[in-house]
N, C-alpha and C positions, 0 to 999 in steps of 0.2 A: 782686912783685904780691901784695896781700893782699886776698882777698875773703871772709875767714872771717866777718866780722861784717856783711856787706852785707845790708840789709833784715831785720835781726833785732830792730829796736826793738819793745818791747812784749812779747817772748816771754820767759817766765821762764827763767833761765839753766839750771836743772836739770830743765826739763820734758822728759819722754821720751815719744815717740809709740809706739803699739803696734808691736811688732817691733823696737824699739830700747831695750828695757828694759836698764838696766845700763850703757849707753854713757855714759861721763863726758864732760861738755861740754869739758873740757880736752883729752881725747883727740881729739875731732872738730876742735877748733881747731888742734891741731898738724898733723893730716892736711891740713887746708885750707891751712895755711902751706906745707907741703911741695909741695902741688899747685900753689900759686902760683909757686913756684920752677921747677917743671917747665914751667909754661906760658911763663914768661919764656925758658927755654932753647929751647923749641919754636919760638919766634918766629924763631930763626936758621936753621931747617931749611926747605927748600922745602915749601910748603903747610902748614908747621907752625903758622902763625897760625890757620888754620881748625881743625886738629886740637886746638890749644890751646883754642879756644872750645868744642869738644866736651867736652874734659876739664873746663873750667869748669862747663859745664852739668851734667855728671855729678856733680861735687863739690857743686854747689848742691842737688842732690837729697838728698845726705847731710845737708847743712846744714839743709835744710827738713824733715828727718826724714820723708821720703816713705815711705809704707807698703810693706811687702815685696812685696805683690802687684803694686802699680804699678811697682815697680822691676823685677820679673821681666818684666812686659810690655815695658817700655822696653828692657831688656837684650836680650830675645829679638828684638825688632823691629830693633834696631841690628845684631845679629849676622846676621839674615837679609838685611838690605840690604847689609851689607859683603860677605858671601859671594856674593850674586847679582851685585853689581857686579864682583867679581873674575872670576866665570865669564864675564860678558859682555865684559870688557875686551879680550881678544884679537881680538874681532870688531867693535870699535866702528866700523870704517870700512866694514863691509858692511851694506847696507840690509836691513831686516827688516820682515816683516808679521806682526802679531798676529792670530790667528784665534780667533773665539769661536763657540760654538754648543752644542747640546745634547749631553750625555754619553749620552743614551738613544737616539740615532739608530742604527738597525741598519745593518749593512754593505750590505744590499740596498736601502736607502732611496735615492730620488733625491737627497736632500740630502747624504747621505754620498758618493755618487758625484761630485756636483758639487764638494764640498769637496776631495776627493782630487785631482780634475783641476785645480782652481784652485791648490792647493799645488804640484802637479807643474809647472804652467806658471810659477809664480813662482820656483821653484828653478831651472828651466831658464833663467830670465832673470837668474840670478846672485844672487837674493835668498835670505835665510834665513827660516825660519818659526818663530814663537813661538806655542805653544798650551799648553793644559793637558796633563797626562800621562796622562789617563784614556782612556775609550773614546768611542764616538760620533764627533762632529765632530772631537774632539781626535785620535783615532786616525786619522781620515781625513786630517787635515792632516799628521800625521807620516808616514803611509804614502805619501801622494802625493809629499811632498817628499823622503823618504828620511832616513836617520839623520844623515848628515854635516851637512846644512844645517838641522837641527832643534834647537830648544830646548824643553825640557819644564818647565813651571812647575806643579808638583804642589801640591795643598792637602791637608793632613791633616784628615780628616773623622771624625765619631764613628762612621760606618759605613765598611765596607771599600770602598776604591776602588782597583782593580787598575791598575797602570801598564801602558800598552800596550806590546807587544813591541818596537816600533820604537825607543822612547826608553829603555827599561828598561836600567839600569846604564850609561847614557851619562854622560860627565862634564859634559854640558850639561843634565842633569836636576837641577833645584833643588827642594827640598822646603820648603814654607812652612807655618807654623802659622797665620799671620794672613792674612785676605783683603786687608787694606789694604796690606800690604807686597807681596803678590803682584800686586795690581792696579796698584800704582805701577810695578813692573818691566814689566808688560805694556805700559803706555803710554809710560813713559820710554825704553824700549829700542827702541821701534818707530818706523818711518817711514811706516807705513800700517796701517790696521785693516780687517779683513774680518769681517763678522758673518753667520752662517748661522742659520736658525731654531733657537730654543731656548726655555728656560723663564725663570724669574725671574732666574737668573744672567746670561743673555744680555741681558735687558732692562736689568738693573742696569748691566752693563758698557757697553752701547750708549749709554744715557742719560748715564752718567758721562763717557764719552769726549766726547760732543757738548757736555756742559756745560763740560768743561775747555777745549775748543777755542773755544767761544762766548765764554767769559769771559777768554780769553787766558792761562789757566793752563797750557795746553799749546801747543807750537809748531803751526803749521798743518800738517795732513797729510790725505791722502785717506782717507775712510771709505766703504767700499762695503758694501752690504747685499745679499746674494746669495740668491735663491730658486733652486730647481730649475726647469728649463724648464716654463713654464706655471703655476708656483707663485704664490701670492698672499699668503704670510705677511707679507712686508715691505710689499707694497702696501696690505694692510689696516692695517698699522701706520702707514703714511704717511697714510692716510685719517683715522685718529685724530689724528695730529699736525696735519694741516691743519684738520680739523673742530673740534678742541677747542683745541689750543695756539695755532695761528695765528688762528683765528676769534675766540678769546677775548682776543687781544692779549697773550698770554703770551710769544710770540716774535715776531721781525720776519720779514717775507717773505724777506729776504736770508739768514736763518738756514737756509733750506731748501737753500742752496748748499753747506752743510757736509757733505752726504752724497749718495750716489748709489745708487739702487736698480736692480737688474738681475737678470735670470734667465739671462744669457749670460756665460760665463766669459771669452770674448774681450773683451767690454766691460769686465768687472771688471778684468782685467789691464791693458787699455789705460788705464783711469782712473788706476790707480796709477802705471804707468810714465810716462804722460803728465804727471803732476804734477811729475815731476822731469826733464822734457825740457829745461828751461832753469833753472828754480828749483833751487837747491841747498840752502839752509838760511837761517835767520834768527837774528838776535841783537839784543837791545836794549842800546844804549849810552847811558846817561843818559836823555835824553828823546827819543832818536832810534831808529827802527827801521831796521836794516840788513838788506837782503835780498841774499844772495849769489846770483850768477847765473853761468851759463856764458857768456852773451852779453849785453852791455849794450845797452839801447835807444839808438838814435842820437838826434840832436836832434829829428827829426820824431817819434820815438817818445816822447821826453820831453814834447814839446808835447801829444801825444795824452793822456798820463797826466795832465798838468796840467789839461787840459780836462775829462776824463771821470772822474777820480778825486780831484779837488781836495778833496772832502769828507773824505777819509781823513787829510789832513795838516792839522794845527792852523793852519799858516800858508799852506797851499796850495802849498808849495814842495817840489819833488823835485830831487834831483841825483844824477848818477853819480859814484862815488867809488872811490878805491883803499882798501885796508883802513884803518880808523880806528886810532888809536894804541892804544886799549883792546883791539884784536883781536890784538895782538902775541903773545898766548899761544896762537894757533892758526896757526902758520907754514905748515902744510900747505894752508891756504886762501888764502894771500896772493896767489895768481895770479888769483883770481876777482874780477871787477868787482862793484861794489855799487850798489844803488839805495837811497838814504838819504832819510828824511823823518821829520818829527815826527808819528808816528801818534797818532790820537785814542784808541787802545787800547779802542775800543768796538765798531766795526763789523767784526767778524771775517768775516761773510759777504761784505761788500764787499772785504775784503782778499783773500779767496779769489778773487773775481772779478778782482782785479788780478793775482794770481799766474797765473790761467788765461790772461789776456791776455799776460803776459810769456812764458808757455810757447809761445805761437804765434810768437814772434820767430824 
């Protein structure tokens, strides 16, 4: 494989970008040739084809004479993601909830007490907790859940942020330089999200998660927004969402199904656990959505789905299926029945309504 001269038309052969002064074109070409041989050999290794594509992309950065500062950013981001994935890997089959909220919340505040109790209840239900490693709601989440079921995703800031004692020095503590890699792991590794009152960061994380779910860039998952008893932080937020976003036509009414607001820990826990009462997971195979279930709908249930959720399927058709051929790489899920249909990939709020109905089977 030779990708040394791809997309190089029009570039002077001896041009050197800042940070690459003195690098001979011939030297780069030889390195690219050797990288091509490596990529060909990687193709024979399990998952080596994808690793080979990563190598190709990295080598093209050299070929493109990317600036050193940009290379540092990409290098650091890839290192952070690789390390985080390795830390999470042993726990991939354990469900996890990501908790967001203010780092400034004091230990005697009702929000702190509510967050600690929520985390304790989730851990008691066999779940793990992912939150930041600092104080406030993050410390409440870790303190409530305890050290063993906790992950800490710390962020390096220009000012000092002390790691809370529950997660300090734990092997499940991960330090990030970049917010975008940290946020990716918060969402990618979670099966549910819980938001407590907070500042700009909490708003950013909440809106981003809802955007990812609404646009289908994240798998469906429950999102609960939790006030302390009698609190109105999230209800005031919902007033803004309805009064401005919904009233202005910027979101659809069904998008309000993508989150649940409560000031009751029992309701918050029930919302998350209930989401997985029958629903297990989802996967897209070509143009079909595959919903894995614990219990498949019978023929009467299928008829109900066809009548009430036909708008979700491009052809109006739904079928119960065994695993599709493309799912052979997930043998541990082979026992689960599937509901399969050609999803329109647009109506995520309606999809959530279908999942809620399936969970009542």
